[in-house]
C-alpha positions as CSV (number, residue, x, y, z in Angstrom):
1,X,57.2,-90.0,3.6
2,X,56.8,-93.7,4.6
3,X,54.0,-95.1,5.8
4,X,54.0,-97.2,9.1
5,X,51.4,-100.4,8.9
6,X,49.5,-101.2,12.5
7,X,47.3,-104.4,13.2
8,X,44.0,-103.1,14.1
9,X,44.3,-104.7,17.2
10,X,47.4,-103.1,18.1
11,X,45.4,-99.3,17.6
12,X,42.2,-100.4,19.6
13,X,43.5,-101.8,22.3
14,X,46.2,-98.5,22.9
15,X,43.4,-96.5,22.1
16,X,41.0,-98.3,24.9
17,X,44.0,-98.0,27.2
18,X,44.2,-94.0,26.4
19,X,40.6,-93.5,26.7
20,X,40.7,-95.3,30.2
21,X,43.7,-93.1,31.3
22,X,41.5,-89.3,30.7
23,X,38.8,-91.3,33.0
24,X,36.3,-93.4,31.0
25,X,34.8,-96.7,32.3
26,X,36.4,-100.0,30.4
27,X,32.8,-100.2,28.7
28,X,32.8,-96.7,27.5
29,X,36.7,-96.5,26.1
30,X,35.9,-99.8,24.2
31,X,32.8,-98.1,23.0
32,X,34.6,-95.0,21.9
33,X,37.3,-97.1,20.4
34,X,36.0,-99.3,18.3
35,X,33.9,-96.7,16.3
36,X,37.2,-94.4,16.4
37,X,39.1,-97.4,14.8
38,X,36.1,-98.7,12.6
39,X,37.2,-95.2,10.3
40,X,40.7,-96.6,10.0
41,X,39.5,-99.7,9.1
42,X,37.1,-98.3,6.3
43,X,39.9,-96.3,5.0
44,X,38.1,-93.1,6.6
45,X,41.3,-91.9,8.0
46,X,41.1,-88.6,8.5
47,X,38.3,-90.1,11.4
48,X,40.4,-92.6,13.2
49,X,43.3,-92.6,15.5
50,X,44.5,-89.3,13.4
51,X,42.1,-87.2,15.6
52,X,42.4,-89.5,19.4
53,X,44.8,-86.9,20.5
54,X,42.3,-83.9,19.6
55,X,40.0,-85.6,21.9
56,X,42.2,-85.4,24.6
57,X,43.3,-82.4,23.6
58,X,39.1,-81.2,24.8
59,X,39.5,-82.8,27.5
60,X,42.3,-81.3,28.5
61,X,40.5,-77.7,27.8
62,X,37.5,-79.2,29.7
63,X,34.9,-79.6,26.7
64,X,35.0,-83.1,27.4
65,X,33.1,-85.1,30.0
66,X,35.0,-88.2,30.2
67,X,32.4,-89.6,32.7
68,X,29.2,-88.5,31.3
69,X,26.0,-88.7,32.6
70,X,23.9,-89.8,29.7
71,X,20.0,-89.1,30.3
72,X,17.0,-89.3,27.9
73,X,15.4,-86.0,29.0
74,X,12.6,-86.3,26.8
75,X,10.7,-89.5,25.0
76,X,7.7,-90.9,23.3
77,X,7.0,-94.4,22.6
78,X,9.1,-94.0,19.2
79,X,11.1,-90.8,20.0
80,X,13.6,-89.8,22.4
81,X,16.1,-86.6,23.0
82,X,19.1,-87.8,25.1
83,X,21.4,-84.9,27.0
84,X,25.1,-86.4,26.5
85,X,26.8,-84.1,29.5
86,X,29.3,-83.2,27.3
87,X,30.7,-86.4,26.9
88,X,32.4,-88.0,23.6
89,X,30.5,-88.1,20.8
90,X,32.2,-91.4,20.3
91,X,30.3,-92.7,23.5
92,X,27.1,-90.7,23.3
93,X,26.5,-91.5,19.7
94,X,26.4,-95.5,20.1
95,X,23.9,-95.1,23.2
96,X,21.8,-92.9,21.5
97,X,21.9,-95.4,18.5
98,X,20.9,-98.2,20.8
99,X,18.1,-96.6,22.5
100,X,16.4,-96.4,18.8
101,X,16.7,-99.7,17.9
102,X,15.2,-100.3,21.3
103,X,12.4,-98.3,20.3
104,X,12.2,-99.5,17.0
105,X,11.7,-103.1,18.0
106,X,8.8,-101.9,20.3
107,X,7.0,-99.9,18.0
108,X,9.0,-100.9,14.7
109,X,10.9,-97.3,14.5
110,X,12.6,-95.4,16.8
111,X,14.3,-91.7,16.2
112,X,16.5,-90.0,18.6
113,X,18.1,-86.4,18.3
114,X,20.7,-85.6,20.7
115,X,22.6,-82.1,22.6
116,X,25.3,-81.7,24.6
117,X,27.4,-83.5,22.5
118,X,30.6,-83.9,20.9
119,X,32.2,-85.1,17.5
120,X,31.3,-88.6,17.0
121,X,33.9,-90.0,14.2
122,X,32.3,-91.4,11.2
123,X,28.4,-91.5,10.7
124,X,28.4,-95.4,9.6
125,X,30.1,-96.5,13.1
126,X,26.6,-96.2,14.3
127,X,23.9,-96.1,11.2
128,X,25.4,-99.8,10.7
129,X,24.6,-100.8,14.5
130,X,20.8,-101.2,13.1
131,X,21.6,-103.7,10.5
132,X,22.5,-106.8,12.8
133,X,18.6,-106.3,13.8
134,X,17.3,-106.4,10.5
135,X,16.7,-102.4,10.5
136,X,17.6,-99.8,8.7
137,X,19.7,-97.5,10.4
138,X,20.2,-93.1,10.0
139,X,22.5,-91.3,11.7
140,X,24.2,-87.9,11.2
141,X,25.1,-84.7,13.1
142,X,25.6,-81.3,12.6
143,X,29.3,-79.8,13.0
144,X,31.6,-76.3,13.6
145,X,31.0,-74.1,10.7
146,X,33.2,-74.2,7.9
147,X,30.9,-74.4,5.1
148,X,29.7,-71.3,2.8
149,X,26.2,-71.7,1.9
150,X,25.8,-71.3,-1.9
151,X,26.3,-67.6,-3.0
152,X,28.1,-67.1,0.4
153,X,31.4,-66.1,1.8
154,X,30.6,-66.6,5.6
155,X,30.7,-70.0,7.2
156,X,27.8,-71.2,8.2
157,X,27.3,-75.0,8.5
158,X,29.9,-78.1,9.0
159,X,30.7,-80.9,6.8
160,X,27.2,-82.5,8.5
161,X,27.3,-85.7,7.4
162,X,24.5,-88.3,6.7
163,X,24.6,-92.2,6.8
164,X,21.6,-94.6,6.2
165,X,22.9,-98.0,6.0
166,X,20.2,-101.0,4.6
167,X,20.6,-105.0,5.1
168,X,20.8,-107.3,2.3
169,X,20.5,-111.0,2.3
170,X,23.3,-113.1,0.2
171,X,24.4,-109.2,-0.8
172,X,26.7,-107.0,1.5
173,X,24.6,-104.2,3.1
174,X,24.1,-100.9,1.2
175,X,25.7,-98.5,3.3
176,X,25.9,-94.9,2.3
177,X,27.6,-92.7,4.1
178,X,28.6,-88.9,2.8
179,X,29.8,-85.7,4.2
180,X,27.2,-82.6,2.3
181,X,30.8,-80.9,1.4
182,X,32.0,-82.0,-1.9
183,X,35.2,-83.4,0.4
184,X,35.1,-83.5,4.3
185,X,37.7,-81.5,6.4
186,X,39.5,-84.4,6.5
187,X,40.9,-85.0,3.0
188,X,42.0,-81.6,3.5
189,X,44.0,-82.4,6.8
190,X,45.3,-85.2,4.8
191,X,46.5,-83.3,1.7
192,X,48.2,-80.9,4.0
193,X,50.3,-83.8,5.6
194,X,51.4,-84.8,2.1
195,X,52.0,-81.2,0.9
196,X,48.7,-81.3,-2.1
197,X,47.1,-79.2,-3.6
198,X,43.4,-79.8,-3.8
199,X,40.9,-80.0,-6.5
200,X,39.2,-77.0,-7.7
201,X,35.5,-77.4,-6.5
202,X,36.3,-78.2,-3.0
203,X,36.9,-74.9,-1.4
204,X,37.1,-71.2,-1.8
205,X,38.9,-68.2,-0.5
206,X,37.9,-65.5,2.2
207,X,37.3,-63.4,-0.6
208,X,35.0,-66.2,-2.4
209,X,37.3,-67.2,-5.2
210,X,37.4,-70.9,-6.4
211,X,40.9,-72.1,-4.6
212,X,42.8,-75.2,-4.6
213,X,45.0,-74.2,-1.0
214,X,44.5,-77.4,1.1
215,X,45.5,-74.6,3.8
216,X,42.9,-72.4,3.1
217,X,40.7,-72.6,6.0
218,X,44.1,-71.7,7.6
219,X,43.2,-68.2,6.0
220,X,39.8,-67.4,6.3
221,X,38.6,-69.7,3.2
222,X,36.0,-72.5,3.4
223,X,34.4,-75.7,2.8
224,X,31.8,-76.0,-0.6
225,X,28.6,-77.5,-0.4
226,X,28.5,-81.3,-2.6
227,X,28.4,-80.4,-6.3
228,X,31.1,-77.2,-5.4
229,X,29.0,-74.4,-7.1
230,X,25.6,-73.1,-8.4
231,X,26.5,-74.6,-12.0
232,X,26.9,-78.1,-10.5
233,X,24.5,-78.1,-7.9
234,X,26.0,-77.0,-4.9
235,X,22.4,-75.2,-3.7
236,X,21.5,-78.9,-3.4
237,X,24.6,-79.9,-1.1
238,X,24.1,-77.2,0.8
239,X,19.9,-78.0,1.6
240,X,21.2,-81.5,2.8
241,X,23.7,-79.7,4.9
242,X,20.6,-77.5,6.4
243,X,18.6,-81.0,6.6
244,X,21.5,-82.1,8.6
245,X,21.7,-79.2,11.0
246,X,18.2,-78.8,11.7
247,X,16.9,-82.6,12.8
248,X,20.4,-83.0,15.2
249,X,20.4,-79.1,16.2
250,X,17.1,-77.8,16.4
251,X,15.2,-80.8,17.3
252,X,17.5,-81.8,20.0
253,X,18.4,-78.3,21.6
254,X,21.9,-78.4,20.5
255,X,23.3,-75.6,18.9
256,X,23.3,-75.2,15.1
257,X,24.4,-73.0,12.4
258,X,27.6,-71.1,12.7
259,X,27.1,-71.7,16.7
260,X,28.5,-75.2,16.9
261,X,31.6,-75.7,18.8
262,X,34.1,-76.5,17.1
263,X,36.7,-79.8,17.1
264,X,40.2,-78.3,17.8
265,X,40.3,-77.3,21.1
266,X,42.7,-74.1,20.6
267,X,39.7,-72.4,18.3
268,X,37.4,-70.8,21.4
269,X,33.7,-71.5,21.1
270,X,31.5,-69.4,19.6
271,X,30.4,-66.2,22.3
272,X,26.8,-67.2,21.4
273,X,25.5,-70.5,22.5
274,X,21.9,-71.3,21.4
275,X,21.8,-74.8,22.5
276,X,24.1,-77.4,24.5
277,X,26.9,-79.1,22.5
278,X,26.6,-80.4,19.1
279,X,23.9,-82.3,18.1
280,X,23.1,-85.9,16.5
281,X,19.9,-87.5,15.1
282,X,19.6,-91.2,14.8
283,X,16.7,-93.1,13.2
284,X,16.2,-97.2,13.5
285,X,13.4,-98.7,11.2
286,X,12.6,-102.6,11.3
287,X,12.4,-104.1,8.2
288,X,9.4,-105.8,9.1
289,X,7.6,-102.9,9.7
290,X,7.0,-102.8,6.3
291,X,7.2,-106.3,4.7
292,X,8.3,-109.5,5.7
293,X,12.3,-109.2,6.1
294,X,13.3,-112.4,3.8
295,X,11.1,-110.5,0.7
296,X,12.9,-107.5,1.5
297,X,16.5,-109.1,1.5
298,X,15.4,-111.0,-1.8
299,X,14.8,-107.9,-3.4
300,X,17.8,-105.4,-1.7
301,X,20.0,-108.4,-3.4
302,X,18.2,-107.9,-6.3
303,X,18.5,-104.2,-6.4
304,X,22.5,-104.6,-5.3
305,X,22.9,-107.1,-8.1
306,X,21.5,-105.3,-10.7
307,X,23.5,-101.8,-10.0
308,X,26.5,-104.2,-9.8
309,X,26.4,-105.7,-12.8
310,X,25.4,-102.5,-14.6
311,X,27.5,-101.9,-17.9
312,X,30.4,-99.7,-16.4
313,X,31.7,-96.4,-18.6
314,X,34.7,-96.1,-20.4
315,X,38.6,-96.4,-18.4
316,X,36.5,-98.1,-15.4
317,X,36.1,-101.7,-14.2
318,X,33.0,-101.7,-12.5
319,X,29.9,-99.9,-11.2
320,X,30.3,-99.7,-7.1
321,X,27.3,-99.8,-5.0
322,X,27.9,-97.4,-1.6
323,X,29.8,-99.2,0.8
324,X,31.6,-101.6,-1.9
325,X,34.8,-99.5,-1.4
326,X,34.4,-99.2,3.3
327,X,34.3,-103.2,2.9
328,X,37.2,-103.7,0.4
329,X,39.5,-101.5,2.5
330,X,38.3,-103.2,5.8
331,X,38.8,-106.7,4.8
332,X,42.4,-105.8,3.2
333,X,43.3,-103.9,6.6
334,X,42.1,-106.7,9.1
335,X,44.4,-108.5,6.8
336,X,47.3,-106.9,5.9
337,X,47.1,-104.0,8.8
338,X,46.1,-100.3,9.1
339,X,48.6,-97.9,7.2
340,X,49.5,-94.4,9.5
341,X,51.4,-91.5,7.8
342,X,54.5,-90.8,10.0
343,X,53.0,-87.7,11.6
344,X,50.0,-89.6,13.2
345,X,51.8,-92.4,14.2
346,X,54.5,-89.7,16.1
347,X,51.9,-88.2,17.5
348,X,50.2,-91.3,19.4
349,X,54.2,-91.9,19.8
350,X,53.3,-88.8,22.1
351,X,50.1,-89.3,23.8
352,X,52.1,-93.5,24.6
353,X,54.3,-91.0,26.2
354,X,52.1,-88.2,28.0
355,X,50.4,-91.3,29.4
356,X,53.3,-93.7,30.5
357,X,52.2,-96.3,27.7
358,X,53.7,-97.9,25.4
359,X,52.9,-97.1,21.4
């Protein structure tokens, strides 16, 4: 199964045109495409152009509004709640993060919760917006229920990612971007395309037994919280996922727990809808609201260098700092292109044919 390599600009421009074909303005189409293809650049292939057709299918069934009236429905000097009007999360989330940044510019920190949105891509794309303003960025979202709490066989939470991006000086920024599950659902999708099993600790079957079947979700199984089982700390992953759900869903008035809308358009919406759409949460903190930027960045460089120069364990070449693998992948793919498995390339070709485009 040979991968096909495309340039960043090729995939970005194609995504822009597809989003415009469903009615997005050129500005919002570019915003959505930037978030989407940033996932491919950073090596998070499960959340990149592989999902483009999924967003279009949501539009087909009227669960995505391509011309949303995104509004602030409640605010204080440092906080806001935003209604995304069922827009693409790829559009709503950057809008909301910018609101958080503008509030931080005025009062030191900005905190924004979002209701009535959709899947927003990779968390890092939004948190990293704060870096160019010498701010710490925070991004999280709830998601459809694929995850069982520790000791449960009922799926109650999503993969509920968290990202924290911290600026540095001479060193690249610290960017911790992680799902609160042992593995994100997208990794199962990649394994499915390759006909491979999962490692132990990723999933369980419908009866709560350990499994390595990458297709287990289609058979009533579930993803496991970060840690896998109680002995390895799954209660901590469960707690982190719950925090994301509360911040994203309950602070905003979005849906929460098992009632968060699913990403696949063919999966029916839950009968109970306690809120509106999917929820997100964003934060921006001005470094100089705490100490001088120069002093902070100097110490941040020292912190990063200390960890990177730590003695590696046997069999490992070096100690990584969060954000290193994605940054190295981005440099590699900008230079040599982004590889897509044939199934994804074929999927994009079908989109091209549908909208009378050339892929």
